[in-house]
N, CA, C, O and the ligand as a Tripos MOL2 file, in Angstrom:
@<TRIPOS>MOLECULE
protein
  237   235    60     0     0
PROTEIN
NO_CHARGES

@<TRIPOS>ATOM
      1 N           0.8280   -1.2190    0.0000 N.3       1 MET1
      2 CA          0.0000    0.0000    0.0000 C.3       1 MET1
      3 C           0.8570    1.2620    0.0000 C.2       1 MET1
      4 O           0.4210    2.3220   -0.4480 O.2       1 MET1
      5 N           2.0560    1.1370    0.4970 N.am      2 ALA2
      6 CA          2.9280    2.3140    0.5580 C.3       2 ALA2
      7 C           3.2060    2.8460   -0.8460 C.2       2 ALA2
      8 O           3.2500    4.0570   -1.0620 O.2       2 ALA2
      9 N           3.3910    1.9360   -1.7900 N.am      3 LEU3
     10 CA          3.6660    2.3690   -3.1550 C.3       3 LEU3
     11 C           2.4620    3.0990   -3.7370 C.2       3 LEU3
     12 O           2.6160    4.1330   -4.3860 O.2       3 LEU3
     13 N           1.2820    2.5740   -3.5120 N.am      4 LEU4
     14 CA          0.0780    3.2180   -4.0270 C.3       4 LEU4
     15 C          -0.0910    4.6130   -3.4470 C.2       4 LEU4
     16 O          -0.4570    5.5540   -4.1520 O.2       4 LEU4
     17 N           0.1780    4.7320   -2.1640 N.am      5 ASP5
     18 CA          0.0410    6.0380   -1.5230 C.3       5 ASP5
     19 C           0.9150    7.0750   -2.2200 C.2       5 ASP5
     20 O           0.5180    8.2240   -2.4090 O.2       5 ASP5
     21 N           2.1260    6.6330   -2.5980 N.am      6 GLY6
     22 CA          3.0580    7.5510   -3.2270 C.3       6 GLY6
     23 C           2.5530    8.0980   -4.5500 C.2       6 GLY6
     24 O           2.9280    9.1980   -4.9530 O.2       6 GLY6
     25 N           1.6980    7.3320   -5.2310 N.am      7 CYS7
     26 CA          1.1910    7.7510   -6.5300 C.3       7 CYS7
     27 C           0.1340    8.8380   -6.4350 C.2       7 CYS7
     28 O          -0.1330    9.5460   -7.4060 O.2       7 CYS7
     29 N          -0.4520    8.9600   -5.2800 N.am      8 GLN8
     30 CA         -1.5840    9.8890   -5.1830 C.3       8 GLN8
     31 C          -1.3570   10.9630   -4.1410 C.2       8 GLN8
     32 O          -2.2590   11.2770   -3.3650 O.2       8 GLN8
     33 N          -0.1690   11.5260   -4.1170 N.am      9 GLU9
     34 CA          0.1120   12.5680   -3.1350 C.3       9 GLU9
     35 C          -1.0270   13.5800   -3.2090 C.2       9 GLU9
     36 O          -2.1790   13.1750   -3.0540 O.2       9 GLU9
     37 N          -0.7890   14.8140   -3.4250 N.am     10 GLY10
     38 CA         -1.8900   15.7560   -3.5860 C.3      10 GLY10
     39 C          -3.0310   15.5120   -2.6240 C.2      10 GLY10
     40 O          -3.1000   16.1110   -1.5510 O.2      10 GLY10
     41 N          -3.9110   14.6400   -3.0150 N.am     11 LYS11
     42 CA         -5.1060   14.3570   -2.2330 C.3      11 LYS11
     43 C          -4.8130   13.7610   -0.8640 C.2      11 LYS11
     44 O          -5.5030   14.0530    0.1130 O.2      11 LYS11
     45 N          -3.7830   12.9250   -0.8030 N.am     12 LYS12
     46 CA         -3.6170   12.1290    0.3990 C.3      12 LYS12
     47 C          -2.5300   12.6270    1.3470 C.2      12 LYS12
     48 O          -2.2160   11.9670    2.3380 O.2      12 LYS12
     49 N          -1.9650   13.7740    1.0460 N.am     13 THR13
     50 CA         -0.9380   14.3030    1.9270 C.3      13 THR13
     51 C          -1.5780   14.8430    3.2060 C.2      13 THR13
     52 O          -2.5280   15.6240    3.1440 O.2      13 THR13
     53 N          -1.0680   14.4360    4.3490 N.am     14 PRO14
     54 CA         -1.6250   14.9720    5.5970 C.3      14 PRO14
     55 C          -1.4720   16.4910    5.6760 C.2      14 PRO14
     56 O          -0.4870   17.0510    5.1960 O.2      14 PRO14
     57 N          -2.4370   17.1340    6.2730 N.am     15 VAL15
     58 CA         -2.4380   18.5860    6.3880 C.3      15 VAL15
     59 C          -2.3690   18.9590    7.8640 C.2      15 VAL15
     60 O          -3.0250   18.3420    8.7030 O.2      15 VAL15
     61 N          -1.5700   19.9730    8.1680 N.am     16 LEU16
     62 CA         -1.4740   20.4290    9.5490 C.3      16 LEU16
     63 C          -2.6970   21.2790    9.8940 C.2      16 LEU16
     64 O          -3.0030   22.2560    9.2090 O.2      16 LEU16
     65 N          -3.3830   20.8950   10.9550 N.am     17 LYS17
     66 CA         -4.5920   21.6200   11.3530 C.3      17 LYS17
     67 C          -4.5020   22.0230   12.8140 C.2      17 LYS17
     68 O          -3.9060   21.3270   13.6370 O.2      17 LYS17
     69 N          -5.1080   23.1630   13.1170 N.am     18 GLU18
     70 CA         -5.1930   23.5800   14.5150 C.3      18 GLU18
     71 C          -6.5590   23.1700   15.0500 C.2      18 GLU18
     72 O          -7.5930   23.4910   14.4650 O.2      18 GLU18
     73 N          -6.5440   22.4620   16.1600 N.am     19 VAL19
     74 CA         -7.8050   22.0650   16.7860 C.3      19 VAL19
     75 C          -7.7300   22.4140   18.2650 C.2      19 VAL19
     76 O          -6.6490   22.6370   18.8080 O.2      19 VAL19
     77 N          -8.8880   22.4590   18.9070 N.am     20 LYS20
     78 CA         -8.9140   22.7160   20.3400 C.3      20 LYS20
     79 C          -8.8110   21.4030   21.0920 C.2      20 LYS20
     80 O          -9.4580   20.4190   20.7350 O.2      20 LYS20
     81 N          -8.0080   21.3940   22.1160 N.am     21 CYS21
     82 CA         -7.9310   20.2350   22.9790 C.3      21 CYS21
     83 C          -9.2910   20.0270   23.6390 C.2      21 CYS21
     84 O          -9.8350   20.9530   24.2400 O.2      21 CYS21
     85 N          -9.8420   18.8170   23.5330 N.am     22 PRO22
     86 CA        -11.1670   18.5650   24.1070 C.3      22 PRO22
     87 C         -11.1810   18.6600   25.6250 C.2      22 PRO22
     88 O         -12.2410   18.8020   26.2350 O.2      22 PRO22
     89 N         -10.0190   18.5830   26.2250 N.am     23 LYS23
     90 CA         -9.9600   18.5960   27.6840 C.3      23 LYS23
     91 C          -9.7670   19.9950   28.2520 C.2      23 LYS23
     92 O         -10.4750   20.3940   29.1760 O.2      23 LYS23
     93 N          -8.8020   20.7500   27.6990 N.am     24 CYS24
     94 CA         -8.4720   22.0500   28.2990 C.3      24 CYS24
     95 C          -8.7160   23.2320   27.3680 C.2      24 CYS24
     96 O          -8.6330   24.3790   27.8070 O.2      24 CYS24
     97 N          -9.0170   22.9830   26.0900 N.am     25 GLY25
     98 CA         -9.3240   24.0780   25.1840 C.3      25 GLY25
     99 C          -8.1190   24.7200   24.5270 C.2      25 GLY25
    100 O          -8.2670   25.6280   23.7100 O.2      25 GLY25
    101 N          -6.9470   24.2680   24.8680 N.am     26 GLN26
    102 CA         -5.7190   24.7710   24.2610 C.3      26 GLN26
    103 C          -5.6980   24.4210   22.7670 C.2      26 GLN26
    104 O          -6.1860   23.3640   22.3680 O.2      26 GLN26
    105 N          -5.1400   25.2990   21.9580 N.am     27 ILE27
    106 CA         -4.9830   24.9740   20.5390 C.3      27 ILE27
    107 C          -3.8230   24.0000   20.3680 C.2      27 ILE27
    108 O          -2.7130   24.2550   20.8330 O.2      27 ILE27
    109 N          -4.0870   22.9010   19.7080 N.am     28 ILE28
    110 CA         -3.0170   21.9580   19.4090 C.3      28 ILE28
    111 C          -2.9880   21.7060   17.9050 C.2      28 ILE28
    112 O          -4.0100   21.7870   17.2240 O.2      28 ILE28
    113 N          -1.8060   21.4000   17.4100 N.am     29 GLU29
    114 CA         -1.6580   21.1630   15.9770 C.3      29 GLU29
    115 C          -1.5860   19.6720   15.7040 C.2      29 GLU29
    116 O          -0.7740   18.9630   16.3000 O.2      29 GLU29
    117 N          -2.4300   19.2010   14.8090 N.am     30 VAL30
    118 CA         -2.4520   17.7770   14.4660 C.3      30 VAL30
    119 C          -2.3430   17.6370   12.9500 C.2      30 VAL30
    120 O          -2.7270   18.5380   12.2040 O.2      30 VAL30
    121 N          -1.8250   16.5210   12.5150 N.am     31 PHE31
    122 CA         -1.8190   16.2220   11.0840 C.3      31 PHE31
    123 C          -3.0820   15.4570   10.7450 C.2      31 PHE31
    124 O          -3.3890   14.4360   11.3610 O.2      31 PHE31
    125 N          -3.8060   15.9550    9.7670 N.am     32 GLU32
    126 CA         -5.1160   15.4190    9.4100 C.3      32 GLU32
    127 C          -5.1000   14.9250    7.9680 C.2      32 GLU32
    128 O          -4.5080   15.5490    7.0880 O.2      32 GLU32
    129 N          -5.7590   13.8000    7.7460 N.am     33 LYS33
    130 CA         -5.9390   13.2970    6.3860 C.3      33 LYS33
    131 C          -7.3230   12.6850    6.3070 C.2      33 LYS33
    132 O          -7.6740   11.8290    7.1190 O.2      33 LYS33
    133 N          -8.1030   13.1150    5.3440 N.am     34 GLU34
    134 CA         -9.4640   12.6100    5.1620 C.3      34 GLU34
    135 C         -10.2960   12.7490    6.4370 C.2      34 GLU34
    136 O         -11.1130   11.8890    6.7690 O.2      34 GLU34
    137 N         -10.0630   13.8590    7.1410 N.am     35 GLY35
    138 CA        -10.8880   14.1560    8.3120 C.3      35 GLY35
    139 C         -10.4490   13.4970    9.6000 C.2      35 GLY35
    140 O         -11.0660   13.6940   10.6460 O.2      35 GLY35
    141 N          -9.3720   12.7070    9.5280 N.am     36 LYS36
    142 CA         -8.9020   12.0110   10.7210 C.3      36 LYS36
    143 C          -7.4400   12.3350   10.9850 C.2      36 LYS36
    144 O          -6.6870   12.6600   10.0670 O.2      36 LYS36
    145 N          -7.0530   12.2440   12.2400 N.am     37 THR37
    146 CA         -5.6460   12.4570   12.5590 C.3      37 THR37
    147 C          -4.8260   11.2650   12.0740 C.2      37 THR37
    148 O          -5.3010   10.1290   12.0680 O.2      37 THR37
    149 N          -3.5930   11.5390   11.6690 N.am     38 VAL38
    150 CA         -2.7480   10.4730   11.1410 C.3      38 VAL38
    151 C          -1.6700   10.0460   12.1250 C.2      38 VAL38
    152 O          -0.9210    9.1040   11.8640 O.2      38 VAL38
    153 N          -1.5910   10.7340   13.2510 N.am     39 GLU39
    154 CA         -0.6170   10.3170   14.2570 C.3      39 GLU39
    155 C          -1.1030   10.7510   15.6280 C.2      39 GLU39
    156 O          -1.9530   11.6300   15.7690 O.2      39 GLU39
    157 N          -0.5300   10.1000   16.6350 N.am     40 GLU40
    158 CA         -0.8740   10.4350   17.9980 C.3      40 GLU40
    159 C          -0.2970   11.8070   18.3300 C.2      40 GLU40
    160 O           0.8590   12.0870   18.0100 O.2      40 GLU40
    161 N          -1.0890   12.6590   18.9660 N.am     41 THR41
    162 CA         -0.6400   13.9990   19.3210 C.3      41 THR41
    163 C          -0.9540   14.2540   20.7910 C.2      41 THR41
    164 O          -2.0450   13.9380   21.2670 O.2      41 THR41
    165 N           0.0040   14.8230   21.4980 N.am     42 VAL42
    166 CA         -0.1920   15.0980   22.9140 C.3      42 VAL42
    167 C          -0.3350   16.6000   23.1220 C.2      42 VAL42
    168 O           0.4590   17.3910   22.6140 O.2      42 VAL42
    169 N          -1.3600   16.9770   23.8780 N.am     43 CYS43
    170 CA         -1.5620   18.3900   24.2190 C.3      43 CYS43
    171 C          -0.4320   18.8580   25.1250 C.2      43 CYS43
    172 O          -0.1260   18.2160   26.1300 O.2      43 CYS43
    173 N           0.1900   19.9860   24.7630 N.am     44 ASP44
    174 CA          1.2950   20.5040   25.5770 C.3      44 ASP44
    175 C           0.8240   20.9370   26.9550 C.2      44 ASP44
    176 O           1.5590   20.8190   27.9360 O.2      44 ASP44
    177 N          -0.3810   21.4290   27.0260 N.am     45 ALA45
    178 CA         -0.8610   22.0290   28.2680 C.3      45 ALA45
    179 C          -1.3050   20.9930   29.3040 C.2      45 ALA45
    180 O          -0.9920   21.1290   30.4860 O.2      45 ALA45
    181 N          -2.0260   19.9700   28.8730 N.am     46 CYS46
    182 CA         -2.5940   19.0460   29.8580 C.3      46 CYS46
    183 C          -2.2230   17.5800   29.6020 C.2      46 CYS46
    184 O          -2.6580   16.6840   30.3260 O.2      46 CYS46
    185 N          -1.4290   17.3550   28.5810 N.am     47 GLN47
    186 CA         -0.9650   15.9970   28.2570 C.3      47 GLN47
    187 C          -2.0790   15.0830   27.7450 C.2      47 GLN47
    188 O          -1.9130   13.8640   27.6920 O.2      47 GLN47
    189 N          -3.2060   15.6740   27.3720 N.am     48 TYR48
    190 CA         -4.2710   14.8680   26.7750 C.3      48 TYR48
    191 C          -3.7520   14.2640   25.4660 C.2      48 TYR48
    192 O          -3.0780   14.9400   24.6890 O.2      48 TYR48
    193 N          -4.0660   13.0060   25.2340 N.am     49 VAL49
    194 CA         -3.5740   12.3360   24.0210 C.3      49 VAL49
    195 C          -4.6980   12.2210   22.9930 C.2      49 VAL49
    196 O          -5.7400   11.6210   23.2550 O.2      49 VAL49
    197 N          -4.4620   12.8080   21.8170 N.am     50 VAL50
    198 CA         -5.3730   12.6220   20.6970 C.3      50 VAL50
    199 C          -4.8470   11.4340   19.9090 C.2      50 VAL50
    200 O          -3.7720   11.5020   19.3130 O.2      50 VAL50
    201 N          -5.5890   10.3710   19.9060 N.am     51 ASN51
    202 CA         -5.1250    9.1560   19.2440 C.3      51 ASN51
    203 C          -5.1560    9.2690   17.7320 C.2      51 ASN51
    204 O          -5.9310   10.0370   17.1630 O.2      51 ASN51
    205 N          -4.3050    8.4940   17.1000 N.am     52 GLU52
    206 CA         -4.3180    8.3870   15.6510 C.3      52 GLU52
    207 C          -5.6950    7.8790   15.2080 C.2      52 GLU52
    208 O          -6.2590    6.9740   15.8220 O.2      52 GLU52
    209 N          -6.2210    8.4680   14.1430 N.am     53 GLY53
    210 CA         -7.5080    8.0150   13.6300 C.3      53 GLY53
    211 C          -8.7030    8.7010   14.2640 C.2      53 GLY53
    212 O          -9.8440    8.2910   14.0470 O.2      53 GLY53
    213 N          -8.4500    9.7560   15.0570 N.am     54 THR54
    214 CA         -9.5540   10.4990   15.6660 C.3      54 THR54
    215 C         -10.1310   11.4820   14.6400 C.2      54 THR54
    216 O          -9.3810   12.2040   13.9840 O.2      54 THR54
    217 N         -11.4500   11.5090   14.5010 N.am     55 TYR55
    218 CA        -12.0720   12.4510   13.5920 C.3      55 TYR55
    219 C         -11.9940   13.8630   14.1640 C.2      55 TYR55
    220 O         -12.2960   14.0780   15.3370 O.2      55 TYR55
    221 N         -11.5910   14.8210   13.3380 N.am     56 LEU56
    222 CA        -11.4720   16.1880   13.8250 C.3      56 LEU56
    223 C         -12.8240   16.7220   14.2800 C.2      56 LEU56
    224 O         -12.8940   17.5820   15.1580 O.2      56 LEU56
    225 N         -13.8820   16.2190   13.6890 N.am     57 SER57
    226 CA        -15.2190   16.6710   14.0560 C.3      57 SER57
    227 C         -15.5780   16.2720   15.4900 C.2      57 SER57
    228 O         -16.5370   16.7870   16.0660 O.2      57 SER57
    229 N         -14.8000   15.3530   16.0560 N.am     58 GLU58
    230 CA        -15.0770   14.9250   17.4340 C.3      58 GLU58
    231 C         -14.2460   15.6890   18.4430 C.2      58 GLU58
    232 O         -14.3900   15.4850   19.6490 O.2      58 GLU58
    233 N         -13.3730   16.5720   17.9610 N.am     59 LEU59
    234 CA        -12.5000   17.2980   18.8840 C.3      59 LEU59
    235 C         -13.0960   18.6500   19.2510 C.2      59 LEU59
    236 O         -12.4970   19.4000   20.0210 O.2      59 LEU59
    237 ZN         -5.1710   20.0200   26.7260 Zn       60 ZN60
@<TRIPOS>BOND
     1     1     2 1
     2     2     3 1
     3     3     4 2
     4     3     5 am
     5     5     6 1
     6     6     7 1
     7     7     8 2
     8     7     9 am
     9     9    10 1
    10    10    11 1
    11    11    12 2
    12    11    13 am
    13    13    14 1
    14    14    15 1
    15    15    16 2
    16    15    17 am
    17    17    18 1
    18    18    19 1
    19    19    20 2
    20    19    21 am
    21    21    22 1
    22    22    23 1
    23    23    24 2
    24    23    25 am
    25    25    26 1
    26    26    27 1
    27    27    28 2
    28    27    29 am
    29    29    30 1
    30    30    31 1
    31    31    32 2
    32    31    33 am
    33    33    34 1
    34    34    35 1
    35    35    36 2
    36    35    37 am
    37    37    38 1
    38    38    39 1
    39    39    40 2
    40    39    41 am
    41    41    42 1
    42    42    43 1
    43    43    44 2
    44    43    45 am
    45    45    46 1
    46    46    47 1
    47    47    48 2
    48    47    49 am
    49    49    50 1
    50    50    51 1
    51    51    52 2
    52    51    53 am
    53    53    54 1
    54    54    55 1
    55    55    56 2
    56    55    57 am
    57    57    58 1
    58    58    59 1
    59    59    60 2
    60    59    61 am
    61    61    62 1
    62    62    63 1
    63    63    64 2
    64    63    65 am
    65    65    66 1
    66    66    67 1
    67    67    68 2
    68    67    69 am
    69    69    70 1
    70    70    71 1
    71    71    72 2
    72    71    73 am
    73    73    74 1
    74    74    75 1
    75    75    76 2
    76    75    77 am
    77    77    78 1
    78    78    79 1
    79    79    80 2
    80    79    81 am
    81    81    82 1
    82    82    83 1
    83    83    84 2
    84    83    85 am
    85    85    86 1
    86    86    87 1
    87    87    88 2
    88    87    89 am
    89    89    90 1
    90    90    91 1
    91    91    92 2
    92    91    93 am
    93    93    94 1
    94    94    95 1
    95    95    96 2
    96    95    97 am
    97    97    98 1
    98    98    99 1
    99    99   100 2
   100    99   101 am
   101   101   102 1
   102   102   103 1
   103   103   104 2
   104   103   105 am
   105   105   106 1
   106   106   107 1
   107   107   108 2
   108   107   109 am
   109   109   110 1
   110   110   111 1
   111   111   112 2
   112   111   113 am
   113   113   114 1
   114   114   115 1
   115   115   116 2
   116   115   117 am
   117   117   118 1
   118   118   119 1
   119   119   120 2
   120   119   121 am
   121   121   122 1
   122   122   123 1
   123   123   124 2
   124   123   125 am
   125   125   126 1
   126   126   127 1
   127   127   128 2
   128   127   129 am
   129   129   130 1
   130   130   131 1
   131   131   132 2
   132   131   133 am
   133   133   134 1
   134   134   135 1
   135   135   136 2
   136   135   137 am
   137   137   138 1
   138   138   139 1
   139   139   140 2
   140   139   141 am
   141   141   142 1
   142   142   143 1
   143   143   144 2
   144   143   145 am
   145   145   146 1
   146   146   147 1
   147   147   148 2
   148   147   149 am
   149   149   150 1
   150   150   151 1
   151   151   152 2
   152   151   153 am
   153   153   154 1
   154   154   155 1
   155   155   156 2
   156   155   157 am
   157   157   158 1
   158   158   159 1
   159   159   160 2
   160   159   161 am
   161   161   162 1
   162   162   163 1
   163   163   164 2
   164   163   165 am
   165   165   166 1
   166   166   167 1
   167   167   168 2
   168   167   169 am
   169   169   170 1
   170   170   171 1
   171   171   172 2
   172   171   173 am
   173   173   174 1
   174   174   175 1
   175   175   176 2
   176   175   177 am
   177   177   178 1
   178   178   179 1
   179   179   180 2
   180   179   181 am
   181   181   182 1
   182   182   183 1
   183   183   184 2
   184   183   185 am
   185   185   186 1
   186   186   187 1
   187   187   188 2
   188   187   189 am
   189   189   190 1
   190   190   191 1
   191   191   192 2
   192   191   193 am
   193   193   194 1
   194   194   195 1
   195   195   196 2
   196   195   197 am
   197   197   198 1
   198   198   199 1
   199   199   200 2
   200   199   201 am
   201   201   202 1
   202   202   203 1
   203   203   204 2
   204   203   205 am
   205   205   206 1
   206   206   207 1
   207   207   208 2
   208   207   209 am
   209   209   210 1
   210   210   211 1
   211   211   212 2
   212   211   213 am
   213   213   214 1
   214   214   215 1
   215   215   216 2
   216   215   217 am
   217   217   218 1
   218   218   219 1
   219   219   220 2
   220   219   221 am
   221   221   222 1
   222   222   223 1
   223   223   224 2
   224   223   225 am
   225   225   226 1
   226   226   227 1
   227   227   228 2
   228   227   229 am
   229   229   230 1
   230   230   231 1
   231   231   232 2
   232   231   233 am
   233   233   234 1
   234   234   235 1
   235   235   236 2
@<TRIPOS>SUBSTRUCTURE
     1 MET1         2 RESIDUE 1 A MET
     2 ALA2         6 RESIDUE 1 A ALA
     3 LEU3        10 RESIDUE 1 A LEU
     4 LEU4        14 RESIDUE 1 A LEU
     5 ASP5        18 RESIDUE 1 A ASP
     6 GLY6        22 RESIDUE 1 A GLY
     7 CYS7        26 RESIDUE 1 A CYS
     8 GLN8        30 RESIDUE 1 A GLN
     9 GLU9        34 RESIDUE 1 A GLU
    10 GLY10       38 RESIDUE 1 A GLY
    11 LYS11       42 RESIDUE 1 A LYS
    12 LYS12       46 RESIDUE 1 A LYS
    13 THR13       50 RESIDUE 1 A THR
    14 PRO14       54 RESIDUE 1 A PRO
    15 VAL15       58 RESIDUE 1 A VAL
    16 LEU16       62 RESIDUE 1 A LEU
    17 LYS17       66 RESIDUE 1 A LYS
    18 GLU18       70 RESIDUE 1 A GLU
    19 VAL19       74 RESIDUE 1 A VAL
    20 LYS20       78 RESIDUE 1 A LYS
    21 CYS21       82 RESIDUE 1 A CYS
    22 PRO22       86 RESIDUE 1 A PRO
    23 LYS23       90 RESIDUE 1 A LYS
    24 CYS24       94 RESIDUE 1 A CYS
    25 GLY25       98 RESIDUE 1 A GLY
    26 GLN26      102 RESIDUE 1 A GLN
    27 ILE27      106 RESIDUE 1 A ILE
    28 ILE28      110 RESIDUE 1 A ILE
    29 GLU29      114 RESIDUE 1 A GLU
    30 VAL30      118 RESIDUE 1 A VAL
    31 PHE31      122 RESIDUE 1 A PHE
    32 GLU32      126 RESIDUE 1 A GLU
    33 LYS33      130 RESIDUE 1 A LYS
    34 GLU34      134 RESIDUE 1 A GLU
    35 GLY35      138 RESIDUE 1 A GLY
    36 LYS36      142 RESIDUE 1 A LYS
    37 THR37      146 RESIDUE 1 A THR
    38 VAL38      150 RESIDUE 1 A VAL
    39 GLU39      154 RESIDUE 1 A GLU
    40 GLU40      158 RESIDUE 1 A GLU
    41 THR41      162 RESIDUE 1 A THR
    42 VAL42      166 RESIDUE 1 A VAL
    43 CYS43      170 RESIDUE 1 A CYS
    44 ASP44      174 RESIDUE 1 A ASP
    45 ALA45      178 RESIDUE 1 A ALA
    46 CYS46      182 RESIDUE 1 A CYS
    47 GLN47      186 RESIDUE 1 A GLN
    48 TYR48      190 RESIDUE 1 A TYR
    49 VAL49      194 RESIDUE 1 A VAL
    50 VAL50      198 RESIDUE 1 A VAL
    51 ASN51      202 RESIDUE 1 A ASN
    52 GLU52      206 RESIDUE 1 A GLU
    53 GLY53      210 RESIDUE 1 A GLY
    54 THR54      214 RESIDUE 1 A THR
    55 TYR55      218 RESIDUE 1 A TYR
    56 LEU56      222 RESIDUE 1 A LEU
    57 SER57      226 RESIDUE 1 A SER
    58 GLU58      230 RESIDUE 1 A GLU
    59 LEU59      234 RESIDUE 1 A LEU
    60 ZN60       237 GROUP 0 **** ****
């Protein structure tokens, strides 16, 4: 699948997005692809963990 991914950059490149931490409201930056986070991100302020695969609409 890695090879296929490489063929379709553009659409499938993760985008850096600012979202609010659901716990403390701090702005955190996550990489998003197709509406979901692509990696685990930890809030600097409260250490809340946004898991990989979390929909941004749920944050
Ligand atoms: Zn937080």
